[in-house]
VEXDREN-2710 file (C-alpha; in Angstrom, 1 decimal):
% VEXDREN-2710
k/r/px/py/pz
1/MET/-27.6/-82.0/107.0
2/LYS/-25.9/-82.7/110.3
3/LYS/-24.5/-86.2/110.3
4/THR/-25.3/-88.5/113.2
5/GLN/-22.2/-90.0/114.7
6/ILE/-22.2/-93.6/115.8
7/SER/-18.9/-94.3/117.5
8/HIS/-19.9/-97.0/120.0
9/VAL/-22.3/-99.9/119.5
10/LEU/-23.4/-101.9/122.5
11/VAL/-24.9/-105.4/122.0
12/ALA/-26.9/-107.0/124.8
13/ILE/-26.5/-110.8/124.8
14/ASP/-27.9/-113.6/127.0
15/ALA/-27.7/-117.4/127.4
16/GLY/-30.2/-117.9/124.5
17/VAL/-29.3/-119.4/121.2
18/ALA/-29.9/-116.1/119.4
19/SER/-26.9/-114.3/120.9
20/ARG/-24.7/-115.2/117.9
21/ASN/-27.2/-113.6/115.5
22/ILE/-27.4/-110.5/117.7
23/LEU/-23.6/-110.2/117.8
24/GLN/-23.4/-110.6/114.0
25/ALA/-25.9/-107.7/113.6
26/GLY/-23.8/-105.6/115.9
27/ILE/-20.7/-106.4/113.8
28/VAL/-22.5/-105.3/110.6
29/LEU/-23.6/-102.0/112.2
30/ALA/-20.2/-101.4/113.9
31/ASN/-18.4/-101.9/110.6
32/ARG/-20.9/-99.8/108.7
33/PHE/-20.4/-96.8/111.1
34/ASN/-16.8/-97.5/111.8
35/ALA/-17.6/-97.8/115.5
36/ARG/-16.2/-99.8/118.4
37/LEU/-18.2/-102.8/119.5
38/ASN/-19.0/-103.9/123.0
39/ALA/-21.0/-106.9/124.2
40/VAL/-22.6/-107.0/127.6
41/PHE/-24.2/-109.8/129.6
42/ILE/-26.5/-108.9/132.6
43/GLU/-26.5/-111.4/135.3
44/ASP/-30.1/-111.3/136.5
45/ILE/-30.2/-110.3/140.2
46/ASP/-33.8/-111.5/140.4
47/LEU/-32.7/-115.1/139.8
48/PHE/-30.5/-114.9/143.0
49/HIS/-33.4/-113.4/144.9
50/VAL/-35.6/-116.4/143.8
51/ALA/-32.8/-118.8/144.8
52/GLU/-32.9/-117.5/148.3
53/LEU/-36.4/-118.8/148.8
54/PRO/-36.4/-122.2/150.6
55/PHE/-39.3/-123.8/148.6
56/VAL/-38.0/-123.2/145.1
57/ARG/-37.2/-126.3/143.0
58/GLU/-35.9/-126.7/139.5
59/TYR/-37.6/-129.2/137.2
60/ILE/-36.0/-130.6/134.0
61/TYR/-38.2/-131.9/131.2
62/GLY/-38.6/-135.7/131.4
63/SER/-37.5/-135.9/135.1
64/PRO/-40.3/-136.5/137.6
65/ALA/-38.5/-135.0/140.6
66/GLY/-37.1/-131.5/140.9
67/ARG/-34.1/-130.4/142.7
68/LEU/-33.7/-127.6/145.3
69/VAL/-32.3/-124.3/144.1
70/ASN/-29.9/-122.4/146.3
71/VAL/-27.7/-119.3/145.9
72/ALA/-24.5/-121.3/145.6
73/GLY/-25.9/-123.4/142.8
74/MET/-27.3/-120.4/141.0
75/GLU/-23.9/-118.7/141.3
76/ARG/-22.2/-121.7/139.7
77/SER/-24.8/-121.8/136.9
78/VAL/-24.5/-118.1/136.1
79/GLN/-20.7/-118.4/136.1
80/THR/-20.9/-121.2/133.6
81/GLN/-23.2/-119.1/131.4
82/THR/-20.8/-116.2/131.6
83/ALA/-17.8/-118.2/130.7
84/ARG/-19.6/-119.7/127.7
85/LEU/-20.7/-116.3/126.4
86/ARG/-17.2/-114.9/126.9
87/LYS/-15.8/-117.8/124.7
88/LEU/-18.6/-117.1/122.1
89/VAL/-17.7/-113.4/121.9
90/GLU/-14.0/-114.2/121.5
91/SER/-14.7/-116.8/118.8
92/ILE/-16.9/-114.5/116.8
93/ALA/-14.4/-111.7/117.2
94/GLN/-11.7/-113.9/115.8
95/GLN/-13.8/-115.2/112.9
96/ASN/-14.8/-111.6/111.9
97/LYS/-11.3/-110.1/112.6
98/ILE/-12.9/-107.4/114.8
99/GLU/-12.3/-106.3/118.4
100/ILE/-15.2/-106.9/120.7
101/THR/-14.9/-106.0/124.4
102/PHE/-17.1/-108.1/126.8
103/ASP/-18.5/-106.8/130.0
104/VAL/-20.5/-108.6/132.7
105/LEU/-22.9/-106.7/135.0
106/ARG/-25.3/-107.8/137.7
107/GLY/-28.6/-106.3/138.4
108/ASN/-32.1/-105.9/137.1
109/ILE/-31.7/-106.5/133.4
110/ALA/-33.8/-103.6/132.1
111/SER/-32.3/-101.0/134.5
112/ALA/-28.8/-102.3/134.0
113/LEU/-29.0/-102.1/130.3
114/CYS/-30.4/-98.5/130.4
115/ASP/-27.6/-97.5/132.7
116/ALA/-25.0/-99.2/130.4
117/SER/-26.6/-97.5/127.4
118/LYS/-25.7/-94.0/128.8
119/GLN/-22.2/-94.6/127.5
120/THR/-23.1/-95.7/124.0
121/ASP/-24.6/-94.4/120.8
122/LEU/-26.4/-97.5/119.6
123/LEU/-27.9/-100.3/121.8
124/VAL/-28.7/-103.6/120.1
125/ILE/-31.3/-105.8/121.8
126/GLY/-33.2/-108.9/120.7
127/LYS/-36.9/-109.4/120.6
128/ASN/-38.4/-112.6/122.0
129/THR/-39.9/-114.7/119.2
130/GLN/-42.1/-116.6/121.7
131/LEU/-44.3/-113.5/121.8
132/ARG/-45.0/-113.7/118.1
133/THR/-48.8/-113.7/117.7
134/LYS/-51.1/-111.5/115.7
135/ASN/-51.8/-109.4/118.8
136/GLN/-48.4/-109.8/120.3
137/LYS/-46.9/-107.4/122.8
138/ILE/-43.2/-106.8/123.2
139/GLY/-41.7/-107.9/126.5
140/ASN/-41.3/-105.8/129.6
141/ILE/-37.6/-105.4/129.2
142/THR/-37.9/-104.2/125.6
143/ARG/-40.8/-101.9/126.5
144/PHE/-38.8/-100.4/129.5
145/ILE/-35.7/-99.8/127.3
146/LEU/-37.7/-98.1/124.5
147/SER/-39.3/-95.8/127.0
148/THR/-36.3/-95.1/129.2
149/ALA/-33.0/-95.4/127.2
150/ASN/-31.6/-92.1/125.9
151/CYS/-29.5/-93.6/123.2
152/ASN/-30.5/-95.0/119.8
153/VAL/-31.9/-98.5/120.1
154/VAL/-32.0/-101.4/117.6
155/VAL/-34.7/-104.0/118.3
156/LEU/-33.7/-107.1/116.4
157/GLN/-36.1/-110.0/115.7
158/TYR/-34.3/-113.1/116.8
159/GLY/-32.8/-114.8/113.8
160/ASN/-32.8/-111.7/111.6
161/ILE/-29.7/-110.0/110.3
162/ILE/-29.1/-106.5/109.0
163/GLU/-30.2/-106.4/105.4
164/ARG/-31.5/-103.9/102.8
165/PRO/-33.6/-102.2/101.3
166/VAL/-33.7/-99.5/104.0
167/VAL/-36.9/-97.8/105.0
168/VAL/-36.8/-94.6/107.0
169/SER/-39.5/-92.2/108.3
170/PHE/-39.1/-88.5/107.7
171/THR/-41.2/-85.7/109.3
172/GLY/-38.6/-82.9/108.9
173/SER/-37.8/-82.9/112.6
174/GLU/-34.1/-82.9/113.8
175/THR/-34.5/-86.5/114.9
176/SER/-35.9/-87.6/111.5
177/GLN/-33.0/-85.8/109.8
178/ASN/-30.6/-87.9/112.0
179/ALA/-32.5/-91.0/111.0
180/LEU/-32.2/-90.0/107.3
181/SER/-28.5/-89.5/107.6
182/LEU/-28.0/-93.0/109.1
183/ALA/-30.4/-94.5/106.5
184/ILE/-28.3/-93.0/103.7
185/GLU/-25.2/-94.7/105.2
186/LEU/-27.0/-98.0/105.5
187/ALA/-28.6/-97.8/102.0
188/TYR/-25.4/-98.2/100.1
189/GLU/-25.0/-101.6/98.4
190/ASP/-27.9/-103.8/97.3
191/HIS/-28.7/-101.4/94.4
192/ASN/-28.6/-98.4/96.8
193/GLN/-32.3/-98.4/97.4
194/LEU/-33.8/-96.1/100.0
195/ILE/-37.5/-95.9/100.8
196/VAL/-38.6/-92.7/102.7
197/LEU/-41.9/-92.7/104.5
198/LEU/-43.6/-89.3/104.7
199/PRO/-46.5/-88.5/107.1
200/ALA/-50.1/-87.8/106.0
201/VAL/-49.7/-84.1/105.2
202/ASP/-51.1/-81.6/102.7
203/ALA/-49.6/-81.1/99.2
204/ARG/-47.6/-78.0/100.4
205/GLU/-46.0/-79.8/103.3
206/TYR/-45.3/-82.8/101.2
207/GLN/-43.4/-80.7/98.7
208/LYS/-41.4/-79.1/101.5
209/LEU/-40.4/-82.5/102.9
210/GLY/-39.6/-83.8/99.5
211/GLU/-37.2/-80.8/98.8
212/ALA/-35.5/-81.4/102.2
213/ILE/-35.0/-85.0/101.3
214/ASN/-33.6/-84.2/97.9
215/ASP/-31.1/-81.8/99.5
216/SER/-30.0/-84.5/101.9
217/VAL/-29.4/-87.2/99.3
218/GLN/-27.8/-84.9/96.8
219/GLY/-24.4/-86.2/95.9
220/HIS/-25.4/-89.7/96.9
221/SER/-26.1/-92.3/94.1
222/LEU/-29.3/-93.6/95.7
223/GLN/-32.5/-94.7/94.2
224/VAL/-35.0/-92.9/96.5
225/SER/-38.7/-93.8/96.7
226/LEU/-41.0/-91.3/98.5
227/VAL/-44.1/-92.8/100.0
228/LYS/-46.7/-90.6/101.7
229/LEU/-48.9/-92.3/104.3
230/SER/-52.6/-91.8/104.1
231/HIS/-52.8/-92.4/107.8
232/ASN/-50.1/-92.2/110.4
233/THR/-50.5/-95.7/111.8
234/ALA/-48.3/-98.6/112.6
235/GLU/-50.5/-100.8/110.3
236/GLN/-49.9/-98.6/107.3
237/ILE/-46.2/-98.4/107.9
238/LEU/-46.0/-102.2/108.1
239/GLN/-48.0/-102.4/104.8
240/VAL/-45.5/-100.1/103.0
241/ILE/-42.6/-102.2/104.4
242/ARG/-44.2/-105.3/102.9
243/GLN/-44.9/-103.6/99.6
244/PHE/-41.3/-102.4/99.1
245/HIS/-39.8/-105.5/100.7
246/GLY/-38.0/-103.4/103.3
247/ARG/-35.5/-105.2/105.5
248/ILE/-34.7/-102.6/108.1
249/LEU/-36.7/-99.6/109.4
250/LEU/-35.3/-96.4/111.0
251/LEU/-37.9/-94.6/113.0
252/GLU/-37.7/-91.4/115.0
253/GLY/-38.4/-91.8/118.7
254/SER/-40.5/-88.6/119.1
255/ASP/-44.3/-88.4/118.7
256/ALA/-44.1/-86.5/115.4
257/LEU/-45.2/-89.6/113.5
258/LEU/-46.5/-92.2/115.9
259/THR/-47.4/-92.2/119.6
260/ASN/-45.4/-94.4/122.0
261/VAL/-48.1/-97.0/122.0
262/GLN/-48.2/-97.1/118.2
263/LYS/-44.4/-97.3/118.0
264/GLN/-44.4/-100.3/120.4
265/ALA/-47.1/-101.9/118.4
266/LEU/-45.1/-101.4/115.2
267/ILE/-42.0/-102.9/116.8
268/ALA/-43.9/-105.8/118.2
269/GLN/-45.4/-106.8/114.8
270/ALA/-42.4/-106.0/112.6
271/ASP/-40.4/-109.0/111.3
272/ILE/-37.4/-106.8/110.5
273/PRO/-34.9/-104.9/112.7
274/VAL/-36.1/-101.5/113.8
275/ILE/-33.8/-98.7/114.8
276/MET/-35.4/-96.1/117.1
277/LEU/-33.6/-92.8/116.8
278/ARG/-33.5/-90.3/119.8
END
C-alpha cells in the first residue's frame, strides 16, 4: 500500500479562546507524522470594509452607548490581536519544544485559507461550537474549505484534542487506501485499536475489502475491528463511532461512501475530529 506523506501541517487560528487547543492538535499531528508545523492567522478584510461605513458603531455589553468604528481603530485592534496570537504561538512552541512558524495574511478568510492550503499536506481548522444543535449546520467558512481545498483537512471540534481509538472508512479506492495508511499511523498507542468502516456491499465485495485491509495491516500489531454498514449514511457512521467509542474519524473526500451533503452533515454532528482525505 502506498504510504501517504504528511510533511507540512498548517493550523488556522483566530482570536478565539480555542486557538490553544487547535494548536495543540496540530502539534500532536505534526509529531505523529514527523511534519513541520505552521500556524496562520487571517486578518479578515471584510472587517475593514465594514469599518469604512460611516454609520457603524461598536457596542460593549453593559454599556448603553456605542462608539464609532473607523479603519484606523480597526487596524489597531487587529494588530493587537495579531501580536497576542504571535506570543501565544511562541509560548506553545517553547512549552512543547517544537518549532512553529507563524504567518499573517489579510483577505477573505475562506479564500485565503484555501490559497494557503495549496502549500500544505494537512490543514487544521476549528468548528464553531455555537452551531451545536441537533439540526446544526457547519459554518460557511468550513463548508467552503471542505468543498474547495485540495489538501487533506482536519475539522476539529473546539475543545477537542487528538485521541484514540481511530475510526476510518474504507471503500477500496485510492483515497480510502491513503486514509487507511494514515489511520494505521495514528492507531498506535492506546492498545493499538483500529475500527474500519466498510460500505453496505454484498458478501463477495465485503470479502475483497477485508482481504485488502488484512494485506495493509499485515506486520502491524493492531487490533482491527471491521464494521460493515447496513446503509451508507452519516447517521449510521455516527452510530458506529458511538458504539466503539471512536475519538477520531478519517473519511475519504470522494463520493464513494457519502455525498458532499452527507459528509457535511456528518462533520456538523460529529463531536470528534474528522480528517477529510483528498
